[in-house]
ZADO-1210 file (C-alpha; in nm, 4 decimals, padded with zeros to 6 digits):
<atoms>
<atom x="13.8511" y="-12.1996" z="07.0762" code="MET" pos="1"/>
<atom x="13.7181" y="-12.5187" z="06.9164" code="ASN" pos="2"/>
<atom x="13.4808" y="-12.6245" z="07.1890" code="GLN" pos="3"/>
<atom x="13.1031" y="-12.5987" z="07.2262" code="PRO" pos="4"/>
<atom x="13.0065" y="-12.2556" z="07.3592" code="CYS" pos="5"/>
<atom x="12.6970" y="-12.0511" z="07.4252" code="VAL" pos="6"/>
<atom x="12.7487" y="-11.6787" z="07.3746" code="TYR" pos="7"/>
<atom x="12.5742" y="-11.3423" z="07.3847" code="ILE" pos="8"/>
<atom x="12.6342" y="-11.0641" z="07.1340" code="MET" pos="9"/>
<atom x="12.5099" y="-10.7057" z="07.1663" code="THR" pos="10"/>
<atom x="12.5358" y="-10.3651" z="07.0014" code="ASN" pos="11"/>
<atom x="12.6105" y="-10.1839" z="07.3277" code="GLY" pos="12"/>
<atom x="12.5479" y="-10.1723" z="07.6994" code="ARG" pos="13"/>
<atom x="12.1860" y="-10.2658" z="07.7665" code="ASN" pos="14"/>
<atom x="12.1294" y="-10.2912" z="07.3915" code="GLY" pos="15"/>
<atom x="11.9776" y="-10.5650" z="07.1797" code="THR" pos="16"/>
<atom x="12.0896" y="-10.9152" z="07.2806" code="LEU" pos="17"/>
<atom x="12.1495" y="-11.2263" z="07.0715" code="TYR" pos="18"/>
<atom x="12.2077" y="-11.5703" z="07.2243" code="VAL" pos="19"/>
<atom x="12.3844" y="-11.8247" z="07.0056" code="GLY" pos="20"/>
<atom x="12.5665" y="-12.1568" z="07.0172" code="VAL" pos="21"/>
<atom x="12.8744" y="-12.2686" z="06.8242" code="THR" pos="22"/>
<atom x="13.1574" y="-12.5181" z="06.8229" code="SER" pos="23"/>
<atom x="13.4096" y="-12.2518" z="06.7165" code="ASN" pos="24"/>
<atom x="13.3597" y="-11.9290" z="06.9093" code="LEU" pos="25"/>
<atom x="13.6443" y="-11.7306" z="06.7505" code="VAL" pos="26"/>
<atom x="13.5255" y="-11.8046" z="06.3973" code="GLN" pos="27"/>
<atom x="13.1580" y="-11.7438" z="06.4771" code="ARG" pos="28"/>
<atom x="13.2190" y="-11.4095" z="06.6474" code="VAL" pos="29"/>
<atom x="13.4383" y="-11.3027" z="06.3552" code="TRP" pos="30"/>
<atom x="13.1483" y="-11.3886" z="06.1224" code="GLN" pos="31"/>
<atom x="12.9137" y="-11.1690" z="06.3290" code="HIS" pos="32"/>
<atom x="13.1649" y="-10.8835" z="06.3436" code="LYS" pos="33"/>
<atom x="13.2373" y="-10.8924" z="05.9704" code="SER" pos="34"/>
<atom x="12.8696" y="-10.9076" z="05.8726" code="GLY" pos="35"/>
<atom x="12.9505" y="-11.2311" z="05.6894" code="PHE" pos="36"/>
<atom x="12.6227" y="-11.3953" z="05.7896" code="VAL" pos="37"/>
<atom x="12.2957" y="-11.2298" z="05.6952" code="ASP" pos="38"/>
<atom x="12.0389" y="-11.2231" z="05.9727" code="GLY" pos="39"/>
<atom x="11.9507" y="-11.0800" z="06.3122" code="PHE" pos="40"/>
<atom x="12.3011" y="-10.9851" z="06.4286" code="THR" pos="41"/>
<atom x="12.3855" y="-10.8126" z="06.1019" code="ARG" pos="42"/>
<atom x="12.0513" y="-10.6322" z="06.0858" code="ARG" pos="43"/>
<atom x="12.0886" y="-10.4927" z="06.4395" code="TYR" pos="44"/>
<atom x="12.4662" y="-10.4380" z="06.4361" code="GLY" pos="45"/>
<atom x="12.5430" y="-10.6869" z="06.7124" code="LEU" pos="46"/>
<atom x="12.9223" y="-10.6944" z="06.6946" code="HIS" pos="47"/>
<atom x="13.0213" y="-10.7076" z="07.0611" code="ARG" pos="48"/>
<atom x="13.0784" y="-11.0421" z="07.2377" code="LEU" pos="49"/>
<atom x="12.9836" y="-10.9720" z="07.6001" code="VAL" pos="50"/>
<atom x="12.9371" y="-11.3197" z="07.7502" code="TRP" pos="51"/>
<atom x="13.0211" y="-11.6801" z="07.6742" code="TYR" pos="52"/>
<atom x="13.0146" y="-12.0153" z="07.8468" code="GLU" pos="53"/>
<atom x="13.2191" y="-12.3218" z="07.7467" code="VAL" pos="54"/>
<atom x="13.0541" y="-12.6657" z="07.7493" code="HIS" pos="55"/>
<atom x="13.1850" y="-13.0203" z="07.7343" code="GLU" pos="56"/>
<atom x="12.9367" y="-13.1287" z="07.4664" code="THR" pos="57"/>
<atom x="12.7308" y="-12.9632" z="07.1962" code="MET" pos="58"/>
<atom x="12.4206" y="-13.1242" z="07.3471" code="THR" pos="59"/>
<atom x="12.4734" y="-12.9432" z="07.6771" code="SER" pos="60"/>
<atom x="12.5527" y="-12.6161" z="07.4958" code="ALA" pos="61"/>
<atom x="12.2326" y="-12.6387" z="07.2916" code="ILE" pos="62"/>
<atom x="12.0343" y="-12.7127" z="07.6070" code="GLY" pos="63"/>
<atom x="12.1807" y="-12.4053" z="07.7751" code="ARG" pos="64"/>
<atom x="12.1111" y="-12.1900" z="07.4687" code="GLU" pos="65"/>
<atom x="11.7461" y="-12.2962" z="07.4752" code="LYS" pos="66"/>
<atom x="11.7273" y="-12.2229" z="07.8484" code="GLN" pos="67"/>
<atom x="11.8679" y="-11.8732" z="07.7990" code="LEU" pos="68"/>
<atom x="11.6492" y="-11.7964" z="07.4986" code="LYS" pos="69"/>
<atom x="11.3367" y="-11.8949" z="07.6913" code="SER" pos="70"/>
<atom x="11.4410" y="-11.6875" z="07.9930" code="GLY" pos="71"/>
<atom x="11.3836" y="-11.3209" z="08.0472" code="ASN" pos="72"/>
<atom x="11.6105" y="-11.0313" z="07.9579" code="ARG" pos="73"/>
<atom x="11.6967" y="-10.9522" z="08.3210" code="ASN" pos="74"/>
<atom x="11.8538" y="-11.2937" z="08.3657" code="ARG" pos="75"/>
<atom x="12.0681" y="-11.2472" z="08.0530" code="LYS" pos="76"/>
<atom x="12.1774" y="-10.9024" z="08.1695" code="VAL" pos="77"/>
<atom x="12.2645" y="-11.0515" z="08.5091" code="GLY" pos="78"/>
<atom x="12.4830" y="-11.3166" z="08.3430" code="LEU" pos="79"/>
<atom x="12.6622" y="-11.0526" z="08.1382" code="ILE" pos="80"/>
<atom x="12.7206" y="-10.8243" z="08.4349" code="GLU" pos="81"/>
<atom x="12.8473" y="-11.1094" z="08.6550" code="SER" pos="82"/>
<atom x="13.1175" y="-11.1963" z="08.3994" code="MET" pos="83"/>
<atom x="13.1667" y="-10.8631" z="08.2275" code="ASN" pos="84"/>
<atom x="13.0354" y="-10.5673" z="08.4325" code="PRO" pos="85"/>
<atom x="13.1693" y="-10.3135" z="08.1820" code="GLY" pos="86"/>
<atom x="13.0059" y="-10.4878" z="07.8854" code="TRP" pos="87"/>
<atom x="13.3389" y="-10.4749" z="07.7032" code="ARG" pos="88"/>
<atom x="13.3975" y="-10.6743" z="07.3865" code="ASP" pos="89"/>
<atom x="13.5542" y="-11.0065" z="07.4885" code="LEU" pos="90"/>
<atom x="13.6610" y="-11.1025" z="07.1354" code="TYR" pos="91"/>
<atom x="14.0254" y="-11.0084" z="07.1889" code="HIS" pos="92"/>
<atom x="14.0298" y="-11.2223" z="07.5049" code="ASP" pos="93"/>
<atom x="13.9482" y="-11.5366" z="07.3058" code="ILE" pos="94"/>
<atom x="14.1695" y="-11.4920" z="06.9995" code="ILE" pos="95"/>
</atoms>
């Protein structure tokens, strides 16, 4: 999926959340899952893709990422549950 996306990773239902943006969702999620990139997701074991949103441009994706990061946790949980009520890992849906 080589298109700008905003995504949320977690370590489990109602666990720690990470909001990110990328132009290659499959590759970026693989990097999180493999622990390839040192940082927040590796430190907290955030290997489950539970939400994503495709954008036409990277500018709009970055704007949405900033909006989500500045919002509260309840809104993020609501987004996840509207798309993925079981909080299942969506990685295999995108590969």
